[in-house]
C-alpha positions as CSV (number, residue, x, y, z in Angstrom):
1,M,57.9,-71.4,111.9
2,S,57.1,-70.2,108.4
3,A,57.9,-66.6,107.3
4,D,54.2,-66.0,106.8
5,K,53.2,-67.1,110.3
6,L,56.1,-65.0,111.8
7,V,54.8,-61.9,110.0
8,E,51.3,-62.6,111.1
9,E,52.4,-62.8,114.8
10,I,54.0,-59.3,114.6
11,W,51.4,-57.9,112.3
12,P,50.5,-54.4,113.6
13,D,47.1,-53.3,114.8
14,E,45.5,-50.1,113.5
15,V,47.5,-48.0,116.0
16,S,50.9,-49.4,115.5
17,G,50.8,-50.0,111.8
18,A,52.8,-47.0,110.9
19,K,55.4,-47.7,113.6
20,Y,55.8,-51.3,112.4
21,G,56.1,-50.2,108.8
22,F,58.7,-47.5,109.4
23,F,60.6,-49.9,111.7
24,V,60.9,-52.3,108.7
25,V,61.9,-49.4,106.5
26,G,64.8,-48.6,108.8
27,L,65.9,-52.2,109.0
28,S,65.7,-52.5,105.3
29,A,67.8,-49.4,104.7
30,L,70.4,-50.7,107.1
31,F,70.4,-54.1,105.4
32,F,71.0,-52.6,102.0
33,A,73.7,-50.3,103.4
34,L,75.6,-53.3,104.8
35,L,75.0,-55.2,101.6
36,S,76.6,-52.4,99.7
37,W,79.7,-52.7,101.8
38,F,79.8,-56.5,101.1
39,S,79.4,-55.8,97.4
40,L,82.6,-53.8,97.3
41,L,84.4,-56.7,98.9
42,T,83.2,-59.0,96.1
43,R,83.8,-56.5,93.3
44,P,85.6,-58.1,90.3
45,K,88.8,-56.4,89.3
46,I,87.4,-55.6,85.8
47,A,84.7,-53.4,87.5
48,I,86.8,-50.2,87.6
49,N,84.0,-47.9,88.7
50,E,83.3,-49.0,92.3
51,W,80.2,-47.0,92.8
52,R,78.5,-48.2,89.7
53,W,79.2,-51.8,90.6
54,K,77.9,-51.3,94.1
55,N,74.8,-49.4,93.0
56,I,73.7,-51.8,90.2
57,S,74.5,-55.0,92.2
58,I,72.4,-53.7,95.2
59,S,69.6,-52.8,92.8
60,F,69.8,-56.3,91.3
61,V,69.4,-57.8,94.8
62,H,66.4,-55.5,95.5
63,S,64.7,-56.5,92.3
64,C,65.2,-60.3,92.9
65,I,63.8,-59.9,96.4
66,T,60.8,-57.6,95.8
67,G,59.8,-59.0,92.3
68,T,59.6,-62.6,93.7
69,W,58.0,-61.4,96.9
70,A,55.3,-59.5,95.0
71,V,54.3,-62.7,93.1
72,C,54.2,-64.6,96.4
73,C,51.9,-61.9,97.9
74,F,49.2,-62.5,95.2
75,Y,49.7,-66.2,95.3
76,Q,49.1,-66.2,99.1
77,K,46.0,-64.0,98.8
78,P,44.5,-63.8,95.3
79,E,41.7,-61.6,96.6
80,M,44.1,-58.8,96.9
81,A,44.1,-58.5,93.1
82,E,40.3,-57.9,93.2
83,D,40.4,-55.2,95.8
84,L,43.6,-53.2,95.5
85,I,42.4,-50.5,98.0
86,K,41.2,-52.2,101.2
87,T,42.5,-55.8,101.0
88,S,45.9,-56.0,102.7
89,T,48.2,-58.8,104.0
90,P,51.1,-58.8,106.4
91,L,53.5,-59.9,103.7
92,G,52.3,-57.2,101.3
93,H,52.6,-54.4,103.9
94,T,56.1,-55.7,104.9
95,L,57.1,-55.9,101.2
96,I,56.4,-52.3,100.5
97,S,58.2,-51.3,103.7
98,V,61.3,-53.2,102.7
99,S,61.2,-51.6,99.2
100,V,60.9,-48.1,100.7
101,G,63.9,-48.9,102.8
102,Y,65.9,-49.7,99.7
103,F,64.8,-46.4,98.0
104,V,65.7,-44.4,101.1
105,Y,69.2,-46.1,101.1
106,D,69.6,-45.4,97.3
107,V,68.6,-41.8,97.7
108,I,71.2,-41.2,100.4
109,D,73.9,-43.1,98.5
110,M,73.3,-41.1,95.3
111,L,73.3,-37.8,97.1
112,I,76.6,-38.6,98.8
113,Y,78.6,-40.3,96.0
114,Q,76.9,-39.6,92.6
115,R,75.4,-36.3,91.6
116,T,74.7,-36.2,87.9
117,R,71.8,-35.2,85.7
118,Q,70.7,-38.8,85.5
119,T,70.9,-39.0,89.3
120,Y,68.5,-36.1,89.8
121,E,66.0,-37.8,87.4
122,L,66.2,-41.0,89.5
123,L,65.9,-39.0,92.7
124,L,62.7,-37.5,91.5
125,H,61.4,-41.0,90.6
126,H,62.5,-42.3,94.0
127,A,60.9,-39.5,95.9
128,V,57.5,-40.0,94.2
129,I,57.7,-43.8,94.9
130,I,58.6,-43.2,98.6
131,V,55.7,-40.8,99.1
132,C,53.2,-43.1,97.4
133,F,54.3,-46.2,99.3
134,A,54.4,-44.3,102.6
135,V,50.7,-43.6,102.2
136,A,50.1,-47.4,102.0
137,I,52.4,-48.1,104.9
138,V,50.7,-45.6,107.2
139,T,47.0,-46.2,106.2
140,K,47.3,-49.9,105.2
141,L,45.2,-48.9,102.2
142,Y,46.3,-49.3,98.5
143,V,48.7,-52.1,99.6
144,G,47.6,-54.2,96.7
145,Y,48.2,-51.4,94.3
146,A,51.7,-50.9,95.6
147,V,52.4,-54.6,95.4
148,V,51.2,-54.6,91.7
149,A,53.7,-51.8,91.1
150,L,56.5,-54.0,92.4
151,L,55.8,-56.6,89.8
152,V,57.8,-54.3,87.5
153,E,60.9,-55.5,89.5
154,L,60.6,-58.9,87.7
155,N,61.9,-57.1,84.6
156,S,64.5,-55.1,86.6
157,I,66.2,-58.4,87.4
158,F,67.2,-58.8,83.8
159,L,67.7,-55.1,83.3
160,H,70.3,-54.9,86.1
161,M,71.8,-58.2,85.0
162,R,72.4,-56.6,81.6
163,Q,74.3,-53.7,83.3
164,L,76.4,-56.1,85.4
165,L,77.3,-58.1,82.4
166,Q,78.5,-54.9,80.7
167,I,80.6,-54.0,83.7
168,C,82.2,-57.4,83.7
169,G,83.2,-57.0,80.0
170,F,80.7,-59.2,78.3
171,Q,80.3,-58.3,74.6
172,K,76.9,-57.9,73.0
173,D,77.5,-60.9,70.7
174,N,78.1,-63.1,73.8
175,Q,75.4,-65.9,73.9
176,F,74.5,-65.3,77.5
177,Y,74.3,-61.6,77.0
178,R,72.1,-62.1,74.0
179,L,69.8,-64.4,75.9
180,N,69.5,-61.9,78.7
181,S,68.8,-59.1,76.3
182,I,65.9,-61.1,74.7
183,V,64.4,-62.0,78.1
184,N,65.0,-58.4,79.3
185,L,63.0,-57.0,76.3
186,G,60.3,-59.6,76.7
187,T,59.8,-59.0,80.4
188,F,60.0,-55.2,79.8
189,V,56.9,-55.5,77.7
190,G,55.2,-58.1,79.8
191,C,56.1,-57.1,83.3
192,R,56.8,-53.4,83.0
193,I,54.8,-51.8,80.2
194,A,51.8,-54.1,80.6
195,T,51.8,-53.5,84.4
196,L,52.0,-49.8,84.1
197,A,49.2,-49.8,81.5
198,W,47.0,-51.9,83.7
199,M,47.7,-49.6,86.7
200,T,46.8,-46.5,84.7
201,R,43.6,-48.1,83.5
202,W,42.7,-49.1,87.1
203,I,43.3,-45.7,88.6
204,V,41.2,-44.0,85.9
205,I,38.3,-46.5,86.3
206,N,38.4,-46.2,90.1
207,K,38.9,-42.4,90.2
208,N,35.7,-41.9,92.2
209,L,36.9,-44.2,95.0
210,I,40.2,-42.5,95.5
211,P,40.7,-39.2,97.4
212,L,41.9,-36.4,95.2
213,V,45.3,-36.1,97.0
214,F,46.1,-39.8,96.6
215,Y,44.7,-39.8,93.0
216,S,47.0,-36.9,92.2
217,L,50.1,-38.6,93.7
218,G,49.3,-41.8,91.9
219,S,48.7,-40.2,88.6
220,M,51.9,-38.1,88.8
221,G,53.9,-41.2,89.8
222,L,52.5,-43.2,86.9
223,A,53.0,-40.4,84.4
224,L,56.6,-39.9,85.4
225,T,57.4,-43.6,85.4
226,T,55.7,-44.2,82.1
227,V,57.7,-41.5,80.3
228,M,61.0,-42.8,81.8
229,N,60.2,-46.3,80.8
230,I,59.3,-45.4,77.2
231,I,62.6,-43.6,76.8
232,L,64.4,-46.6,78.5
233,F,62.7,-49.1,76.2
234,Y,63.8,-47.2,73.1
235,R,67.4,-47.0,74.4
236,L,67.4,-50.8,75.1
237,L,65.9,-51.6,71.7
238,R,68.4,-49.4,69.9
239,S,71.4,-50.5,71.8
240,D,70.9,-54.2,71.9
241,F,69.1,-54.9,68.6
242,L,68.8,-52.0,66.2
243,K,72.4,-50.9,66.3
244,K,73.6,-54.4,65.6
245,R,71.4,-54.6,62.5
246,E,72.7,-51.2,61.3
247,L,76.3,-52.4,61.7
248,Q,75.5,-55.6,59.8
249,T,73.9,-53.7,57.0
250,M,76.9,-51.4,56.8
251,D,79.3,-54.3,56.7
252,Q,77.6,-56.0,53.8
253,P,79.5,-55.5,50.5
254,A,77.7,-53.4,47.9
255,R,76.0,-55.6,45.2
256,K,77.6,-55.4,41.8
257,D,75.4,-54.5,38.9
258,D,75.0,-57.2,36.2
């Protein structure tokens, strides 16, 4: 039996939709918790910081799963891209439930093991995402919009790969690291910035179709995510490309006058 048919068989009716969704959330959180334990067993010796290795490797797995899954959702039902409010699919509903489970796990993990300034920024981001996705889980509305948001995870695959390479001691002039940096920056523009821009345009155009509460939540989430990603893009560009050019310029010998 295919995964799609299996989901269709357990696809909830209007009454049990929320129960099904939050059941998947719980299973997902448990899955990522068990996966985090496994990641510690496979941690390379060079990765001194256990928590950082665990956190990034789990985020990498989440990105691989949800980014690919989001593409499959639109491939399975292209009409969902035309109606992001009412059109829903079992795979789409399950996808956002799985993603919420990951964010719930990550919030708990950060609160227990890692409390820094950057952590609290991520906690705010996670909280907004959990609330917005929970609306889609309970109502089965805006599922398409949530799935669009998860297309951003296609870039996160290479973003987290970059961090894992750094943990494993790869230098920035390593060919594989350089290739990943280029793909990372390209997908950052194509899958992250472009997606967020499209989502912002869509929510503004369809403002009259969205209740004020949901519109406010969506707008706040987009604004927060956009600001965080602009800062992140600058840091990536400076770290992997601009700094190298600056160092090369400084290393060049001064030209002698004729």
